[in-house]
Backbone as CSV, one residue per row, in Angstrom:
resi,resn,N_x,N_y,N_z,CA_x,CA_y,CA_z,C_x,C_y,C_z
1,MET,-40.927,-79.658,41.339,-41.709,-80.156,42.453,-40.782,-80.452,43.630
2,ALA,-41.117,-79.947,44.792,-40.282,-80.151,45.983,-40.410,-81.574,46.483
3,GLU,-39.302,-82.082,47.006,-39.361,-83.423,47.551,-40.187,-83.409,48.834
4,PRO,-40.902,-84.508,49.169,-41.806,-84.519,50.314,-41.118,-84.161,51.620
5,GLN,-39.900,-84.627,51.832,-39.208,-84.360,53.089,-38.913,-82.868,53.226
6,ALA,-38.517,-82.229,52.143,-38.229,-80.798,52.184,-39.506,-80.009,52.462
7,ALA,-40.615,-80.436,51.870,-41.885,-79.760,52.099,-42.291,-79.887,53.560
8,ALA,-42.072,-81.047,54.140,-42.432,-81.264,55.542,-41.617,-80.368,56.450
9,ARG,-40.389,-80.048,56.080,-39.530,-79.207,56.916,-40.069,-77.789,57.025
10,GLY,-40.898,-77.378,56.092,-41.510,-76.066,56.158,-42.469,-75.945,57.327
11,ASP,-42.864,-77.057,57.934,-43.786,-77.074,59.059,-43.092,-76.794,60.384
12,PHE,-41.815,-76.452,60.347,-41.050,-76.235,61.568,-40.685,-74.763,61.700
13,PRO,-41.518,-73.988,62.413,-41.188,-72.582,62.584,-39.968,-72.368,63.475
14,THR,-39.612,-73.381,64.273,-38.436,-73.274,65.135,-37.421,-74.328,64.740
15,VAL,-36.188,-73.886,64.499,-35.097,-74.795,64.153,-33.946,-74.518,65.113
16,ILE,-33.442,-75.582,65.733,-32.263,-75.473,66.592,-31.104,-75.972,65.751
17,GLY,-30.223,-75.062,65.352,-29.178,-75.324,64.374,-28.140,-76.338,64.800
18,PRO,-27.349,-76.811,63.814,-26.358,-77.850,64.068,-25.230,-77.411,65.000
19,ASP,-24.999,-76.093,65.113,-23.931,-75.616,66.002,-24.465,-75.240,67.383
20,ALA,-25.772,-75.473,67.618,-26.387,-75.107,68.900,-26.340,-76.255,69.885
21,SER,-26.135,-75.909,71.141,-26.161,-76.862,72.241,-26.967,-76.213,73.352
22,PHE,-27.994,-76.912,73.825,-28.892,-76.332,74.812,-29.105,-77.312,75.952
23,LYS,-29.150,-76.781,77.184,-29.418,-77.603,78.359,-30.530,-76.928,79.143
24,GLY,-31.624,-77.662,79.401,-32.739,-77.094,80.142,-34.058,-77.638,79.656
25,GLU,-35.093,-76.820,79.765,-36.453,-77.218,79.402,-36.918,-76.365,78.229
26,LEU,-37.332,-77.019,77.138,-37.815,-76.321,75.946,-39.291,-76.624,75.741
27,LYS,-40.087,-75.571,75.558,-41.509,-75.738,75.276,-41.844,-74.921,74.037
28,PHE,-42.547,-75.559,73.097,-42.910,-74.915,71.848,-44.383,-75.167,71.559
29,GLU,-45.026,-74.218,70.919,-46.431,-74.378,70.537,-46.581,-75.084,69.196
30,LYS,-45.582,-74.929,68.323,-45.661,-75.517,66.982,-44.491,-76.449,66.779
31,GLY,-44.226,-76.797,65.538,-43.173,-77.750,65.219,-41.768,-77.273,65.539
32,VAL,-40.905,-78.244,65.862,-39.516,-77.974,66.203,-38.638,-78.943,65.423
33,ARG,-37.570,-78.430,64.833,-36.602,-79.273,64.133,-35.265,-79.113,64.837
34,LEU,-34.741,-80.212,65.359,-33.488,-80.196,66.090,-32.371,-80.696,65.184
35,LEU,-31.374,-79.834,64.967,-30.201,-80.190,64.178,-28.960,-80.290,65.063
36,GLY,-29.038,-79.726,66.268,-27.899,-79.681,67.187,-28.043,-80.663,68.332
37,ARG,-27.750,-80.161,69.546,-27.760,-81.013,70.736,-28.610,-80.359,71.824
38,VAL,-29.493,-81.170,72.441,-30.331,-80.696,73.537,-30.263,-81.695,74.678
39,GLU,-30.113,-81.159,75.903,-30.181,-81.957,77.127,-31.307,-81.391,77.955
40,GLY,-32.323,-82.223,78.234,-33.422,-81.762,79.070,-34.766,-82.168,78.502
41,LEU,-35.813,-81.550,79.019,-37.183,-81.849,78.636,-37.586,-81.025,77.413
42,VAL,-38.259,-81.668,76.459,-38.790,-80.967,75.289,-40.281,-81.262,75.216
43,GLU,-41.097,-80.201,75.142,-42.548,-80.356,75.050,-43.092,-79.509,73.911
44,SER,-43.978,-80.115,73.121,-44.639,-79.398,72.043,-45.881,-80.179,71.620
45,PRO,-47.032,-79.513,71.495,-48.199,-80.215,70.974,-48.064,-80.485,69.473
46,GLY,-47.078,-79.868,68.855,-46.833,-80.041,67.424,-45.871,-81.181,67.160
47,GLN,-45.151,-81.076,66.062,-44.217,-82.110,65.631,-42.805,-81.776,66.077
48,LEU,-42.063,-82.816,66.487,-40.645,-82.675,66.799,-39.880,-83.589,65.861
49,GLU,-38.875,-83.032,65.211,-37.988,-83.835,64.356,-36.575,-83.723,64.897
50,ILE,-35.978,-84.873,65.182,-34.580,-84.934,65.597,-33.819,-85.393,64.361
51,ALA,-33.147,-84.479,63.706,-32.508,-84.742,62.419,-31.300,-85.664,62.568
52,GLU,-30.896,-86.252,61.459,-29.701,-87.102,61.450,-28.508,-86.263,61.894
53,GLY,-27.731,-86.786,62.825,-26.594,-86.065,63.373,-26.924,-85.289,64.634
54,ALA,-28.206,-85.071,64.913,-28.631,-84.359,66.116,-28.721,-85.338,67.285
55,THR,-28.552,-84.812,68.504,-28.680,-85.656,69.690,-29.578,-84.980,70.714
56,LEU,-30.359,-85.802,71.386,-31.234,-85.330,72.440,-31.091,-86.269,73.627
57,GLU,-30.787,-85.715,74.787,-30.730,-86.484,76.022,-31.776,-85.906,76.953
58,GLY,-32.877,-86.618,77.115,-33.961,-86.148,77.962,-35.280,-86.686,77.478
59,ASP,-36.332,-86.321,78.171,-37.660,-86.804,77.837,-38.360,-85.843,76.881
60,VAL,-39.266,-86.417,76.064,-39.998,-85.636,75.074,-41.482,-85.951,75.182
61,LYS,-42.294,-84.895,75.134,-43.745,-85.015,75.026,-44.143,-84.169,73.834
62,ALA,-44.729,-84.803,72.815,-45.088,-84.053,71.605,-46.274,-84.704,70.917
63,GLY,-46.798,-83.983,69.924,-47.886,-84.533,69.118,-47.377,-85.677,68.260
64,ASN,-46.364,-85.403,67.449,-45.711,-86.400,66.598,-44.204,-86.231,66.758
65,ILE,-43.482,-87.344,66.671,-42.034,-87.302,66.828,-41.401,-88.115,65.709
66,ARG,-40.418,-87.521,65.040,-39.634,-88.233,64.029,-38.182,-88.228,64.492
67,VAL,-37.599,-89.418,64.552,-36.211,-89.534,64.984,-35.366,-90.027,63.819
68,ASP,-34.430,-89.177,63.390,-33.431,-89.553,62.396,-32.057,-89.583,63.058
69,GLY,-31.943,-88.947,64.216,-30.682,-88.844,64.945,-30.641,-89.767,66.141
70,SER,-30.095,-89.266,67.253,-29.873,-90.078,68.444,-30.626,-89.502,69.642
71,VAL,-31.338,-90.381,70.368,-32.089,-89.968,71.552,-31.787,-90.917,72.696
72,LYS,-31.480,-90.326,73.871,-31.383,-91.086,75.123,-32.407,-90.470,76.050
73,GLY,-33.548,-91.128,76.186,-34.622,-90.614,77.017,-35.940,-91.203,76.573
74,ASN,-36.995,-90.861,77.260,-38.318,-91.395,76.965,-39.072,-90.480,76.017
75,LEU,-39.803,-91.093,75.090,-40.617,-90.346,74.136,-42.086,-90.650,74.393
76,ARG,-42.911,-89.601,74.383,-44.355,-89.776,74.496,-45.010,-88.912,73.432
77,ALA,-45.799,-89.550,72.551,-46.481,-88.818,71.483,-47.964,-89.153,71.497
78,THR,-48.789,-88.125,71.336,-50.220,-88.358,71.238,-50.593,-88.854,69.850
79,GLY,-49.734,-88.612,68.878,-49.964,-89.050,67.503,-49.076,-90.223,67.142
80,LYS,-48.001,-89.932,66.405,-47.141,-90.990,65.872,-45.684,-90.735,66.200
81,ILE,-44.952,-91.828,66.428,-43.497,-91.783,66.523,-42.957,-92.550,65.335
82,HIS,-42.023,-91.925,64.616,-41.380,-92.568,63.465,-39.888,-92.666,63.750
83,LEU,-39.354,-93.885,63.723,-37.915,-94.105,63.850,-37.390,-94.458,62.466
84,SER,-36.580,-93.578,61.882,-36.049,-93.816,60.544,-34.882,-94.798,60.610
85,ALA,-34.349,-95.157,59.470,-33.251,-96.126,59.391,-32.009,-95.646,60.132
86,SER,-31.830,-94.330,60.260,-30.644,-93.796,60.943,-30.892,-93.520,62.429
87,ALA,-32.095,-93.792,62.911,-32.465,-93.473,64.295,-31.792,-94.394,65.302
88,LYS,-31.446,-93.791,66.447,-30.920,-94.544,67.585,-31.668,-94.042,68.811
89,LEU,-32.494,-94.903,69.396,-33.277,-94.534,70.568,-32.955,-95.476,71.710
90,GLU,-32.501,-94.897,72.816,-32.266,-95.648,74.035,-33.187,-95.050,75.087
91,GLY,-34.316,-95.694,75.285,-35.330,-95.192,76.201,-36.655,-95.814,75.852
92,ASP,-37.674,-95.451,76.579,-38.993,-96.039,76.394,-39.872,-95.083,75.609
93,LEU,-40.904,-95.646,74.976,-41.811,-94.794,74.229,-43.252,-95.187,74.471
94,THR,-44.119,-94.180,74.391,-45.564,-94.345,74.490,-46.161,-93.526,73.360
95,THR,-46.985,-94.169,72.546,-47.532,-93.479,71.379,-48.797,-94.170,70.882
96,ALA,-49.601,-93.436,70.129,-50.787,-94.022,69.506,-50.378,-94.881,68.313
97,ARG,-49.374,-94.420,67.539,-48.920,-95.161,66.352,-47.403,-95.149,66.311
98,LEU,-46.834,-96.241,65.806,-45.382,-96.370,65.748,-44.966,-96.886,64.380
99,GLU,-43.970,-96.228,63.787,-43.353,-96.679,62.535,-41.864,-96.849,62.798
100,VAL,-41.340,-98.015,62.464,-39.917,-98.276,62.656,-39.337,-98.756,61.335
101,ALA,-38.400,-98.018,60.786,-37.756,-98.383,59.529,-36.672,-99.430,59.788
102,GLU,-36.427,-100.245,58.789,-35.350,-101.229,58.882,-34.033,-100.491,59.079
103,GLY,-33.256,-100.937,60.060,-31.983,-100.304,60.355,-32.018,-99.439,61.603
104,ALA,-33.218,-99.059,62.060,-33.330,-98.256,63.283,-32.879,-99.084,64.478
105,VAL,-32.276,-98.407,65.461,-31.851,-99.067,66.694,-32.754,-98.555,67.810
106,PHE,-33.399,-99.485,68.511,-34.300,-99.131,69.606,-34.033,-100.051,70.777
107,ILE,-33.611,-99.468,71.900,-33.373,-100.222,73.123,-34.298,-99.641,74.177
108,GLY,-35.310,-100.389,74.564,-36.259,-99.905,75.553,-37.570,-100.646,75.446
109,LYS,-38.573,-100.100,76.082,-39.914,-100.685,76.078,-40.850,-99.732,75.360
110,CYS,-41.913,-100.296,74.804,-42.870,-99.420,74.149,-44.298,-99.815,74.491
111,VAL,-45.142,-98.793,74.538,-46.568,-98.950,74.714,-47.195,-98.251,73.514
112,VAL,-47.920,-99.017,72.695,-48.483,-98.469,71.464,-49.984,-98.714,71.444
113,GLY,-50.722,-97.690,71.077,-52.167,-97.804,70.940,-52.835,-96.519,71.345
114,SER,-54.005,-96.268,70.795,-54.692,-95.010,71.071,-55.040,-94.871,72.542
115,ASP,-55.345,-95.976,73.228,-55.648,-95.909,74.654,-54.443,-95.439,75.451
116,ALA,-53.264,-95.958,75.133,-52.044,-95.593,75.863,-51.739,-94.113,75.692
117,ALA,-51.849,-93.607,74.468,-51.541,-92.202,74.203,-52.583,-91.291,74.837
118,ALA,-53.855,-91.671,74.759,-54.919,-90.834,75.296,-54.875,-90.760,76.819
119,LYS,-54.558,-91.870,77.456,-54.514,-91.907,78.916,-53.197,-91.395,79.457
120,GLY,-52.211,-91.209,78.571,-50.915,-90.731,79.021,-50.164,-91.772,79.820
121,THR,-50.402,-93.040,79.517,-49.720,-94.116,80.223,-48.228,-93.925,80.082
122,ALA,-47.551,-93.888,81.175,-46.111,-93.651,81.156,-45.361,-94.956,81.012
123,ALA,-44.375,-94.938,80.159,-43.453,-96.069,80.076,-42.489,-95.929,81.245
124,PRO,-41.923,-97.024,81.727,-40.995,-96.932,82.856,-39.792,-96.059,82.525
125,ARG,-39.199,-95.464,83.538,-38.001,-94.650,83.358,-36.844,-95.528,82.906
126,PRO,-35.843,-94.971,82.204,-34.702,-95.776,81.762,-34.001,-96.481,82.917
127,ASP,-33.990,-95.870,84.129,-33.366,-96.523,85.277,-34.054,-97.847,85.573
128,ASP,-35.405,-97.856,85.484,-36.161,-99.086,85.716,-35.945,-100.069,84.586
129,ALA,-35.876,-99.559,83.357,-35.736,-100.424,82.187,-34.409,-101.169,82.217
130,SER,-33.364,-100.541,82.784,-32.052,-101.181,82.787,-32.050,-102.448,83.630
131,LYS,-32.951,-102.544,84.601,-33.049,-103.742,85.431,-33.552,-104.927,84.613
132,HIS,-34.318,-104.613,83.565,-34.910,-105.648,82.724,-34.443,-105.511,81.291
133,ALA,-33.245,-105.008,81.110,-32.721,-104.742,79.771,-32.643,-106.022,78.957
134,PRO,-33.035,-105.964,77.685,-32.936,-107.157,76.845,-31.475,-107.539,76.633
135,GLN,-31.258,-108.824,76.552,-29.912,-109.323,76.323,-29.604,-109.220,74.839
136,PRO,-28.379,-108.892,74.471,-28.030,-108.774,73.049,-28.159,-110.121,72.354
137,VAL,-28.554,-110.066,71.115,-28.664,-111.268,70.296,-27.393,-111.375,69.481
138,ILE,-26.729,-112.507,69.599,-25.482,-112.720,68.868,-25.759,-113.708,67.737
139,LYS,-25.569,-113.224,66.520,-25.792,-114.068,65.352,-24.468,-114.684,64.940
140,LYS,-24.516,-115.956,64.685,-23.289,-116.666,64.274,-23.330,-116.963,62.801
């Protein structure tokens, strides 16, 4: 029996390999799995997975987004955004549903709810967010 994560990877007809580096605008009709590095806009009505070790610098608009790697930019999903324990997100997100695993790092603002995703409510740009950046919490 295949493990669930491996089965889910079969839903990605497009894979950007670990040795790939791309700068520009990417648009896909179906799922995309990023193993390498992308700078720019990524759009897909399907699922986007940013694998552990992968990096994305730019904004994303997708149906569902799973982050296991590193993202600097804003995420917008009409479905769900999942930040795994290895995820690092520096940017804002807008989504109908949000899952955050223990250990994930998220610096930014979020708007969660079906109304926000349906209306396409935009989270502020990272430049705006830096003016109101949360102060680090120091545990003694």
